[in-house]
Structure formats: structure tokens, C-alpha cells
C-alpha positions as CSV (number, residue, x, y, z in Angstrom):
1,M,295.6,73.4,200.7
2,K,294.0,74.5,197.4
3,P,293.0,71.3,195.5
4,E,293.1,70.6,191.7
5,S,290.5,73.0,190.0
6,K,289.9,70.6,187.1
7,R,288.2,67.5,188.0
8,K,286.5,64.7,185.7
9,V,283.0,63.1,186.5
10,V,283.7,60.2,188.5
11,T,281.2,57.2,187.7
12,P,279.6,55.2,190.7
13,E,281.9,52.1,189.3
14,R,284.5,54.2,189.5
15,L,283.4,55.6,192.8
16,D,283.1,52.0,194.4
17,S,286.8,51.2,193.1
18,L,288.2,54.1,194.9
19,R,286.2,53.6,198.1
20,E,288.0,50.3,198.2
21,F,291.5,51.3,198.0
22,Q,290.3,54.3,200.6
23,E,289.8,51.3,203.0
24,R,292.8,49.4,202.2
25,M,294.7,52.1,202.5
26,A,293.3,53.8,205.5
27,I,293.5,56.5,203.5
28,Y,290.3,59.1,203.2
29,F,289.3,61.6,200.7
30,V,286.3,64.3,201.3
31,D,286.7,65.0,197.2
32,P,287.3,61.4,195.4
33,S,288.3,62.8,192.2
34,L,291.3,64.0,193.3
35,L,292.3,60.1,193.9
36,D,290.8,59.6,191.0
37,M,292.9,61.8,189.0
38,A,295.8,60.5,190.9
39,L,295.1,57.1,189.5
40,T,294.5,57.8,186.0
41,H,297.4,57.8,183.4
42,S,297.4,60.2,180.3
43,S,296.5,57.5,177.9
44,H,293.0,57.2,179.5
45,S,292.4,61.2,180.1
46,S,293.7,64.3,179.3
47,L,292.7,65.4,183.2
48,S,295.5,62.8,184.3
49,N,298.0,62.4,186.9
50,E,301.3,64.2,185.4
51,R,300.7,67.2,187.4
52,L,300.4,65.2,190.8
53,E,303.5,63.4,189.8
54,F,305.2,66.5,189.7
55,L,304.5,67.5,192.8
56,G,304.5,64.2,194.5
57,D,308.3,63.9,193.1
58,S,309.4,66.6,194.8
59,I,307.5,65.3,198.5
60,V,309.3,62.1,198.4
61,D,312.3,63.6,197.8
62,M,312.3,65.7,200.2
63,V,310.7,63.3,203.0
64,V,313.3,60.3,201.7
65,G,316.0,62.9,202.2
66,E,315.0,63.7,205.8
67,Y,314.8,60.0,206.4
68,V,318.9,59.2,205.1
69,Y,319.7,63.0,206.8
70,K,318.5,61.5,210.0
71,R,319.1,57.6,209.8
72,K,323.0,58.3,208.5
73,A,324.7,60.8,210.8
74,R,328.0,60.3,209.7
75,A,327.5,60.1,206.4
76,S,329.0,62.3,203.6
77,E,326.6,64.3,201.0
78,G,327.7,62.3,198.1
79,E,327.0,58.8,200.3
80,M,323.3,60.4,201.2
81,T,322.8,61.5,197.8
82,D,323.5,57.9,196.8
83,W,321.3,56.4,199.3
84,R,318.0,58.2,198.5
85,S,318.5,57.8,194.5
86,D,318.5,54.0,195.6
87,L,315.1,54.6,197.7
88,V,313.6,57.6,195.0
89,R,314.6,55.6,191.5
90,E,312.2,54.0,189.5
91,V,312.0,50.3,190.4
92,A,311.8,51.1,193.7
93,L,308.8,53.6,193.8
94,A,307.7,50.7,191.0
95,E,307.8,48.5,193.4
96,A,306.4,50.4,196.5
97,A,303.1,50.4,194.0
98,R,303.3,46.9,193.4
99,G,302.8,46.6,197.4
100,I,300.1,48.0,197.5
101,D,298.3,46.6,194.1
102,L,298.4,50.1,193.0
103,G,298.3,48.9,189.2
104,S,295.0,47.5,189.7
105,Y,293.0,50.5,190.5
106,L,294.9,52.8,187.5
107,Q,292.7,53.9,184.7
108,L,294.8,53.1,181.3
109,G,294.1,53.6,177.6
110,E,292.9,50.9,175.6
111,G,296.7,50.8,174.1
112,E,298.4,50.6,177.9
113,L,296.0,48.1,178.9
114,K,296.7,45.8,175.9
115,S,300.6,46.1,176.7
116,G,300.1,45.4,179.8
117,G,300.8,49.0,181.4
118,A,299.7,48.3,184.5
119,G,302.6,46.4,185.2
120,K,305.2,48.9,183.8
121,A,307.4,50.2,186.3
122,S,307.6,54.0,184.7
123,I,303.3,53.7,185.1
124,L,303.7,52.8,188.5
125,G,306.2,54.6,189.7
126,D,304.5,57.9,188.4
127,A,301.1,57.1,189.7
128,Y,302.9,56.4,193.3
129,E,304.2,60.0,192.9
130,A,300.6,61.3,192.1
131,L,299.2,59.3,195.3
132,I,301.4,61.0,197.3
133,A,300.9,64.6,195.9
134,A,296.8,63.7,196.6
135,I,297.1,62.7,200.1
136,Y,299.6,65.5,200.7
137,L,296.8,67.9,199.3
138,E,294.0,66.0,200.8
139,E,295.2,65.1,204.3
140,G,298.8,66.9,204.6
141,L,302.2,66.3,205.0
142,E,302.3,64.4,208.1
143,E,299.8,61.8,206.8
144,A,302.0,61.8,203.2
145,R,305.1,61.5,205.2
146,E,303.5,58.6,206.8
147,F,302.3,57.0,203.7
148,I,305.8,57.1,202.5
149,Y,307.4,55.2,205.8
150,D,305.3,52.9,205.4
151,T,304.8,51.6,201.7
152,L,308.5,52.9,200.3
153,I,311.4,53.2,203.2
154,G,309.4,50.5,205.2
155,R,310.5,48.2,202.0
156,E,314.0,49.4,201.9
157,K,315.5,46.1,202.6
158,S,313.9,44.4,200.1
159,I,314.8,46.9,197.2
160,P,317.8,45.6,195.1
161,K,320.9,48.3,195.1
162,K,321.5,50.1,192.1
163,K,324.7,49.2,190.4
164,N,327.0,52.1,189.4
165,Y,328.0,51.4,185.9
166,K,329.5,54.5,185.6
167,S,332.5,53.4,187.7
168,L,332.2,49.9,186.6
169,L,332.8,51.2,182.9
170,Q,336.0,52.7,184.2
171,E,337.4,50.3,185.8
172,A,336.6,48.1,182.6
173,T,338.2,51.1,180.4
174,T,341.3,51.4,183.0
175,R,341.7,47.4,182.8
176,K,342.2,47.8,178.8
177,G,344.3,50.6,178.9
178,R,341.8,53.0,177.7
179,R,340.9,56.7,179.1
180,N,338.5,57.6,181.5
181,P,335.0,57.6,179.9
182,T,333.0,60.8,179.7
183,Y,329.7,61.8,178.8
184,R,327.5,64.4,176.7
185,V,324.2,65.2,176.1
186,V,323.4,64.8,172.7
187,Y,319.9,65.4,172.6
188,E,317.2,66.8,175.4
189,E,313.6,67.1,174.8
190,G,310.0,67.8,176.2
191,P,309.0,70.6,179.0
192,D,311.8,71.6,181.6
193,H,309.5,69.8,184.4
194,R,309.4,66.5,182.1
195,K,312.6,66.2,179.9
196,T,314.5,63.5,178.6
197,F,318.0,63.7,177.8
198,T,320.3,61.6,175.4
199,V,323.7,60.8,176.4
200,E,326.2,59.5,175.1
201,A,329.4,57.5,177.1
202,L,333.0,58.7,175.1
203,V,336.0,55.9,175.5
204,D,339.1,57.5,173.9
205,G,336.9,60.0,172.1
206,E,334.6,57.2,170.2
207,V,330.9,56.7,171.1
208,A,331.1,53.6,173.4
209,G,327.8,53.8,174.6
210,T,324.1,55.6,174.1
211,G,321.6,56.2,177.5
212,H,318.3,57.5,177.5
213,G,316.3,58.8,180.7
214,K,314.7,61.7,182.6
215,S,317.8,63.2,184.4
216,K,321.3,63.6,182.6
217,K,322.4,61.2,185.7
218,I,320.2,58.4,184.7
219,A,321.0,59.0,181.1
220,E,324.6,58.6,181.9
221,Q,324.2,55.5,184.1
222,R,322.5,54.0,181.4
223,A,325.1,54.8,178.6
224,A,327.5,53.4,181.0
225,R,325.5,50.0,181.1
226,N,325.0,50.3,177.3
227,A,328.8,50.4,177.0
228,I,329.8,47.8,179.4
229,G,327.6,45.2,177.4
230,K,329.4,46.4,174.4
231,L,332.6,45.9,175.9
232,K,331.7,42.1,177.1
233,M,330.4,41.2,173.6
234,G,333.7,42.5,172.3
235,N,332.1,45.0,170.2
236,E,334.5,47.9,168.6
237,M,333.9,51.0,169.6
238,V,332.0,53.0,167.1
239,P,332.4,56.4,165.3
240,S,331.0,59.2,167.3
241,G,329.9,61.0,164.2
242,G,328.7,63.9,166.7
243,D,332.4,65.3,166.8
244,E,332.5,67.9,164.0
245,P,331.0,71.2,164.3
246,G,327.2,71.5,163.4
247,K,327.1,67.4,163.2
248,R,324.1,66.0,164.4
249,S,325.3,62.9,166.9
250,S,324.2,59.7,165.0
251,A,322.2,58.6,168.6
252,K,318.7,57.8,168.4
253,T,316.4,60.5,170.6
254,P,313.6,58.3,172.5
255,K,310.7,59.5,169.7
256,E,313.0,58.0,166.9
257,R,313.4,54.6,168.8
258,E,309.3,54.5,169.3
259,G,309.7,54.6,165.2
260,D,311.9,51.6,164.5
């Protein structure tokens, strides 16, 4: 397999850290700069782990999908999808990363270091996927599969099961005599392989909640969770502001929220 063509210079101190990590994990890189890149966040260098994360996401998805298919012989497609989703969601990947103390070996920019980036679920999950890609490129699919089984699938029982907030919201609206919720994408940004979606949950045609995520499914779940929180607090549904043709929804985009 052809490794990444662009590599940055690895300092002797960094080499010592990477060597320690390899010994702990029983993985070995002929060229440690690939491992270095996998553990480098974009806040630290333009030669970061983003491309490796893209590849690792597919590998983790495939290996976990294969595991679920073999383990759940009588499960429906929907049941298998839910089970796989539990294992590959951000919190599960972050827990796998914490289990191998991955955060201690990450290279982060000054801002992320000060804000505790080494402990953030999003950064840890992305780094775990990048590490899987690096192992795959260096040692092949079997080694990557074994690493995923040891560090992620093996922790399955300790991973908290996610709630289906869309189902919970539907139950709540039914109890209140309202129509079933619907969802609409009001904004999306970023390149095709790293899009972020903003979704609104609508109840009786009014905005009940808003959510953001890397996929429409994640954003819908977060919008439903937001709506449930409002219902529990007794908040009234807010006018959507986006039903009129050509009128932009009032939901804030991720970038707008950063500026608050």
C-alpha cells in the first residue's frame, strides 16, 4: 500500500514519544512519520490527521459492520444498523481512544491545549479513526481489524447505549395529542467528506428543536433531543421563520454559534 506522500519532520523528542506508544500498543511503523501524522490535529499543523481520519472512518465502519453481521445472524437490517451505530458513534470511539491513553500522544495547537482538547470526544474519536488508517496503511487490514477488535469492539459492554431521541419525541408528541414530528435540513456546510448539517425538528408545523451534526441522522437526533428538553421545561414551540418561500430559517449555523 502506498503511504501518505507528504510527511513532516519528526523531532527526536517526538520519536521517543511515538516509540513508547508503539511499544505499549505492540504496533510497529517502519516510517514513524505516518503515525505522527495520525496523532497530529489540524490546530497543530496543516499536515494533520484529517485525510487519515477519512480513510479510518471507512475501515472502522466496515470492520464493525462485519462483526455485527456475523454476531447478529437473525437481526434485521435496521437492528444491525442500530447496533453498528452504537459502536461507531463519537462517544464509543472516544472511549476506545481513552482506553489506550491516546490523548497523551496527540499534537495539538496552543488553543486546543489550553481548552483541554486532548480530552474532547470529537478530537479523540477522529484521532482513533486516523490511527486505524495508519495501521492499515502500514501493516494491512488484518492488523487494523485486530486492533479494532481489541480496543473498540472488546469494550462493547462498557459503552453506554444511545437513546433514540426521535422515537422519544414521537412518543411525547403523541401523548400531548400532536402530530408526529418531521425534520428538515436548513443548512449544510463544508466539503462533501466533512459536511456539517443543521436540522430542525417540526411539531405541528412549528420548530420544536434544532440540532447540528456530521450527518443528517445525527443532526436529527440532536434536534429531537433539543425538542424534548423544551417540552420538559414547558417551553412553547417557536415560529419556524423558514416556512415562507425564500426566507432563511432562524436556526444558527455552527459558525454563527461560535461567534456568540
